Chimera marker file (.cmm) of the C-alpha trace (Angstrom):
<marker_set name="trace">
<marker id="1" x="14.251" y="60.598" z="102.790" r="1" g="1" b="0" radius="0.5"/>
<marker id="2" x="13.993" y="61.727" z="106.781" r="1" g="1" b="0" radius="0.5"/>
<marker id="3" x="11.396" y="61.474" z="109.228" r="1" g="1" b="0" radius="0.5"/>
<marker id="4" x="9.481" y="63.468" z="111.140" r="1" g="1" b="0" radius="0.5"/>
<marker id="5" x="7.497" y="61.998" z="114.634" r="1" g="1" b="0" radius="0.5"/>
<marker id="6" x="4.249" y="62.911" z="115.305" r="1" g="1" b="0" radius="0.5"/>
<marker id="7" x="1.891" y="62.710" z="118.299" r="1" g="1" b="0" radius="0.5"/>
<marker id="8" x="-1.679" y="61.664" z="118.301" r="1" g="1" b="0" radius="0.5"/>
<marker id="9" x="-4.919" y="60.266" z="120.168" r="1" g="1" b="0" radius="0.5"/>
<marker id="10" x="-5.343" y="56.714" z="120.490" r="1" g="1" b="0" radius="0.5"/>
<marker id="11" x="-8.745" y="57.404" z="118.738" r="1" g="1" b="0" radius="0.5"/>
<marker id="12" x="-6.543" y="58.644" z="116.224" r="1" g="1" b="0" radius="0.5"/>
<marker id="13" x="-4.150" y="55.780" z="116.058" r="1" g="1" b="0" radius="0.5"/>
<marker id="14" x="-6.797" y="52.793" z="115.904" r="1" g="1" b="0" radius="0.5"/>
<marker id="15" x="-8.907" y="54.577" z="113.146" r="1" g="1" b="0" radius="0.5"/>
<marker id="16" x="-5.584" y="54.984" z="111.519" r="1" g="1" b="0" radius="0.5"/>
<marker id="17" x="-4.778" y="51.015" z="112.076" r="1" g="1" b="0" radius="0.5"/>
<marker id="18" x="-8.227" y="49.879" z="111.344" r="1" g="1" b="0" radius="0.5"/>
<marker id="19" x="-6.850" y="50.960" z="107.967" r="1" g="1" b="0" radius="0.5"/>
<marker id="20" x="-4.339" y="50.049" z="107.307" r="1" g="1" b="0" radius="0.5"/>
<marker id="21" x="-3.397" y="46.895" z="104.896" r="1" g="1" b="0" radius="0.5"/>
<marker id="22" x="-1.282" y="43.536" z="105.723" r="1" g="1" b="0" radius="0.5"/>
<marker id="23" x="2.442" y="44.180" z="104.579" r="1" g="1" b="0" radius="0.5"/>
<marker id="24" x="1.607" y="48.065" z="104.696" r="1" g="1" b="0" radius="0.5"/>
<marker id="25" x="3.328" y="50.671" z="106.605" r="1" g="1" b="0" radius="0.5"/>
<marker id="26" x="2.306" y="53.389" z="108.580" r="1" g="1" b="0" radius="0.5"/>
<marker id="27" x="3.562" y="55.528" z="106.285" r="1" g="1" b="0" radius="0.5"/>
<marker id="28" x="2.799" y="53.990" z="103.534" r="1" g="1" b="0" radius="0.5"/>
<marker id="29" x="-1.281" y="53.691" z="104.939" r="1" g="1" b="0" radius="0.5"/>
<marker id="30" x="-1.344" y="57.487" z="105.247" r="1" g="1" b="0" radius="0.5"/>
<marker id="31" x="0.307" y="58.382" z="101.975" r="1" g="1" b="0" radius="0.5"/>
<marker id="32" x="-2.645" y="56.663" z="100.744" r="1" g="1" b="0" radius="0.5"/>
<marker id="33" x="-5.356" y="58.055" z="103.302" r="1" g="1" b="0" radius="0.5"/>
<marker id="34" x="-3.962" y="61.616" z="102.005" r="1" g="1" b="0" radius="0.5"/>
<marker id="35" x="-2.762" y="60.980" z="98.139" r="1" g="1" b="0" radius="0.5"/>
<marker id="36" x="-3.250" y="63.867" z="95.966" r="1" g="1" b="0" radius="0.5"/>
<marker id="37" x="-7.440" y="64.763" z="95.483" r="1" g="1" b="0" radius="0.5"/>
<marker id="38" x="-8.465" y="64.801" z="91.782" r="1" g="1" b="0" radius="0.5"/>
<marker id="39" x="-11.867" y="66.936" z="91.902" r="1" g="1" b="0" radius="0.5"/>
<marker id="40" x="-15.296" y="65.347" z="91.496" r="1" g="1" b="0" radius="0.5"/>
<marker id="41" x="-14.282" y="61.807" z="91.369" r="1" g="1" b="0" radius="0.5"/>
<marker id="42" x="-12.530" y="62.079" z="95.222" r="1" g="1" b="0" radius="0.5"/>
<marker id="43" x="-12.858" y="59.023" z="96.871" r="1" g="1" b="0" radius="0.5"/>
<marker id="44" x="-14.740" y="56.985" z="94.474" r="1" g="1" b="0" radius="0.5"/>
<marker id="45" x="-13.985" y="53.282" z="94.505" r="1" g="1" b="0" radius="0.5"/>
<marker id="46" x="-12.877" y="53.904" z="97.978" r="1" g="1" b="0" radius="0.5"/>
<marker id="47" x="-14.983" y="51.730" z="99.220" r="1" g="1" b="0" radius="0.5"/>
<marker id="48" x="-15.065" y="48.525" z="97.540" r="1" g="1" b="0" radius="0.5"/>
<marker id="49" x="-11.875" y="46.678" z="99.205" r="1" g="1" b="0" radius="0.5"/>
<marker id="50" x="-13.717" y="47.061" z="102.743" r="1" g="1" b="0" radius="0.5"/>
<marker id="51" x="-14.760" y="43.636" z="103.818" r="1" g="1" b="0" radius="0.5"/>
<marker id="52" x="-18.672" y="42.866" z="102.990" r="1" g="1" b="0" radius="0.5"/>
<marker id="53" x="-19.016" y="46.461" z="101.838" r="1" g="1" b="0" radius="0.5"/>
<marker id="54" x="-20.895" y="44.948" z="99.025" r="1" g="1" b="0" radius="0.5"/>
<marker id="55" x="-23.122" y="42.151" z="100.905" r="1" g="1" b="0" radius="0.5"/>
<marker id="56" x="-24.217" y="44.812" z="103.172" r="1" g="1" b="0" radius="0.5"/>
<marker id="57" x="-25.550" y="47.551" z="100.413" r="1" g="1" b="0" radius="0.5"/>
<marker id="58" x="-27.364" y="44.486" z="98.524" r="1" g="1" b="0" radius="0.5"/>
<marker id="59" x="-29.023" y="43.246" z="101.688" r="1" g="1" b="0" radius="0.5"/>
<marker id="60" x="-29.870" y="47.191" z="102.605" r="1" g="1" b="0" radius="0.5"/>
<marker id="61" x="-31.465" y="47.300" z="99.206" r="1" g="1" b="0" radius="0.5"/>
<marker id="62" x="-33.605" y="43.722" z="99.793" r="1" g="1" b="0" radius="0.5"/>
<marker id="63" x="-35.162" y="44.530" z="103.535" r="1" g="1" b="0" radius="0.5"/>
<marker id="64" x="-35.598" y="48.578" z="101.637" r="1" g="1" b="0" radius="0.5"/>
<marker id="65" x="-37.739" y="46.333" z="99.027" r="1" g="1" b="0" radius="0.5"/>
<marker id="66" x="-39.523" y="44.037" z="101.307" r="1" g="1" b="0" radius="0.5"/>
<marker id="67" x="-40.492" y="47.082" z="104.058" r="1" g="1" b="0" radius="0.5"/>
<marker id="68" x="-41.534" y="49.387" z="101.113" r="1" g="1" b="0" radius="0.5"/>
<marker id="69" x="-43.628" y="46.060" z="100.145" r="1" g="1" b="0" radius="0.5"/>
<marker id="70" x="-45.080" y="46.262" z="103.594" r="1" g="1" b="0" radius="0.5"/>
<marker id="71" x="-46.398" y="49.385" z="103.829" r="1" g="1" b="0" radius="0.5"/>
<marker id="72" x="-48.101" y="49.396" z="100.438" r="1" g="1" b="0" radius="0.5"/>
<marker id="73" x="-50.383" y="46.716" z="101.561" r="1" g="1" b="0" radius="0.5"/>
<marker id="74" x="-50.887" y="48.172" z="104.957" r="1" g="1" b="0" radius="0.5"/>
<marker id="75" x="-51.950" y="51.120" z="103.117" r="1" g="1" b="0" radius="0.5"/>
<marker id="76" x="-53.577" y="50.058" z="100.183" r="1" g="1" b="0" radius="0.5"/>
<marker id="77" x="-54.435" y="46.565" z="101.105" r="1" g="1" b="0" radius="0.5"/>
<marker id="78" x="-53.138" y="44.692" z="98.269" r="1" g="1" b="0" radius="0.5"/>
<marker id="79" x="-50.794" y="43.048" z="96.941" r="1" g="1" b="0" radius="0.5"/>
<marker id="80" x="-48.996" y="44.667" z="94.055" r="1" g="1" b="0" radius="0.5"/>
<marker id="81" x="-45.781" y="45.778" z="95.847" r="1" g="1" b="0" radius="0.5"/>
<link id1="1" id2="2" r="1" g="1" b="0" radius="0.2"/>
<link id1="2" id2="3" r="1" g="1" b="0" radius="0.2"/>
<link id1="3" id2="4" r="1" g="1" b="0" radius="0.2"/>
<link id1="4" id2="5" r="1" g="1" b="0" radius="0.2"/>
<link id1="5" id2="6" r="1" g="1" b="0" radius="0.2"/>
<link id1="6" id2="7" r="1" g="1" b="0" radius="0.2"/>
<link id1="7" id2="8" r="1" g="1" b="0" radius="0.2"/>
<link id1="8" id2="9" r="1" g="1" b="0" radius="0.2"/>
<link id1="9" id2="10" r="1" g="1" b="0" radius="0.2"/>
<link id1="10" id2="11" r="1" g="1" b="0" radius="0.2"/>
<link id1="11" id2="12" r="1" g="1" b="0" radius="0.2"/>
<link id1="12" id2="13" r="1" g="1" b="0" radius="0.2"/>
<link id1="13" id2="14" r="1" g="1" b="0" radius="0.2"/>
<link id1="14" id2="15" r="1" g="1" b="0" radius="0.2"/>
<link id1="15" id2="16" r="1" g="1" b="0" radius="0.2"/>
<link id1="16" id2="17" r="1" g="1" b="0" radius="0.2"/>
<link id1="17" id2="18" r="1" g="1" b="0" radius="0.2"/>
<link id1="18" id2="19" r="1" g="1" b="0" radius="0.2"/>
<link id1="19" id2="20" r="1" g="1" b="0" radius="0.2"/>
<link id1="20" id2="21" r="1" g="1" b="0" radius="0.2"/>
<link id1="21" id2="22" r="1" g="1" b="0" radius="0.2"/>
<link id1="22" id2="23" r="1" g="1" b="0" radius="0.2"/>
<link id1="23" id2="24" r="1" g="1" b="0" radius="0.2"/>
<link id1="24" id2="25" r="1" g="1" b="0" radius="0.2"/>
<link id1="25" id2="26" r="1" g="1" b="0" radius="0.2"/>
<link id1="26" id2="27" r="1" g="1" b="0" radius="0.2"/>
<link id1="27" id2="28" r="1" g="1" b="0" radius="0.2"/>
<link id1="28" id2="29" r="1" g="1" b="0" radius="0.2"/>
<link id1="29" id2="30" r="1" g="1" b="0" radius="0.2"/>
<link id1="30" id2="31" r="1" g="1" b="0" radius="0.2"/>
<link id1="31" id2="32" r="1" g="1" b="0" radius="0.2"/>
<link id1="32" id2="33" r="1" g="1" b="0" radius="0.2"/>
<link id1="33" id2="34" r="1" g="1" b="0" radius="0.2"/>
<link id1="34" id2="35" r="1" g="1" b="0" radius="0.2"/>
<link id1="35" id2="36" r="1" g="1" b="0" radius="0.2"/>
<link id1="36" id2="37" r="1" g="1" b="0" radius="0.2"/>
<link id1="37" id2="38" r="1" g="1" b="0" radius="0.2"/>
<link id1="38" id2="39" r="1" g="1" b="0" radius="0.2"/>
<link id1="39" id2="40" r="1" g="1" b="0" radius="0.2"/>
<link id1="40" id2="41" r="1" g="1" b="0" radius="0.2"/>
<link id1="41" id2="42" r="1" g="1" b="0" radius="0.2"/>
<link id1="42" id2="43" r="1" g="1" b="0" radius="0.2"/>
<link id1="43" id2="44" r="1" g="1" b="0" radius="0.2"/>
<link id1="44" id2="45" r="1" g="1" b="0" radius="0.2"/>
<link id1="45" id2="46" r="1" g="1" b="0" radius="0.2"/>
<link id1="46" id2="47" r="1" g="1" b="0" radius="0.2"/>
<link id1="47" id2="48" r="1" g="1" b="0" radius="0.2"/>
<link id1="48" id2="49" r="1" g="1" b="0" radius="0.2"/>
<link id1="49" id2="50" r="1" g="1" b="0" radius="0.2"/>
<link id1="50" id2="51" r="1" g="1" b="0" radius="0.2"/>
<link id1="51" id2="52" r="1" g="1" b="0" radius="0.2"/>
<link id1="52" id2="53" r="1" g="1" b="0" radius="0.2"/>
<link id1="53" id2="54" r="1" g="1" b="0" radius="0.2"/>
<link id1="54" id2="55" r="1" g="1" b="0" radius="0.2"/>
<link id1="55" id2="56" r="1" g="1" b="0" radius="0.2"/>
<link id1="56" id2="57" r="1" g="1" b="0" radius="0.2"/>
<link id1="57" id2="58" r="1" g="1" b="0" radius="0.2"/>
<link id1="58" id2="59" r="1" g="1" b="0" radius="0.2"/>
<link id1="59" id2="60" r="1" g="1" b="0" radius="0.2"/>
<link id1="60" id2="61" r="1" g="1" b="0" radius="0.2"/>
<link id1="61" id2="62" r="1" g="1" b="0" radius="0.2"/>
<link id1="62" id2="63" r="1" g="1" b="0" radius="0.2"/>
<link id1="63" id2="64" r="1" g="1" b="0" radius="0.2"/>
<link id1="64" id2="65" r="1" g="1" b="0" radius="0.2"/>
<link id1="65" id2="66" r="1" g="1" b="0" radius="0.2"/>
<link id1="66" id2="67" r="1" g="1" b="0" radius="0.2"/>
<link id1="67" id2="68" r="1" g="1" b="0" radius="0.2"/>
<link id1="68" id2="69" r="1" g="1" b="0" radius="0.2"/>
<link id1="69" id2="70" r="1" g="1" b="0" radius="0.2"/>
<link id1="70" id2="71" r="1" g="1" b="0" radius="0.2"/>
<link id1="71" id2="72" r="1" g="1" b="0" radius="0.2"/>
<link id1="72" id2="73" r="1" g="1" b="0" radius="0.2"/>
<link id1="73" id2="74" r="1" g="1" b="0" radius="0.2"/>
<link id1="74" id2="75" r="1" g="1" b="0" radius="0.2"/>
<link id1="75" id2="76" r="1" g="1" b="0" radius="0.2"/>
<link id1="76" id2="77" r="1" g="1" b="0" radius="0.2"/>
<link id1="77" id2="78" r="1" g="1" b="0" radius="0.2"/>
<link id1="78" id2="79" r="1" g="1" b="0" radius="0.2"/>
<link id1="79" id2="80" r="1" g="1" b="0" radius="0.2"/>
<link id1="80" id2="81" r="1" g="1" b="0" radius="0.2"/>
</marker_set>
């Protein structure tokens, strides 16, 4: 298979490098990221491998719940949050 040389900005290179997995070539990374799209499910599960994503979502939910409870207490003066 032939190859082509492309020029990208430093920013584009760094973003691509950030998506590159261990043992994966830049070609493999580009093909994975630019893979075939299948409609409404495009991107489904694409964040499952991002380090700390699940923890960040859960922590964000907990913080939201705490903030909502505090707001409820301030507004209504109760512990029913």
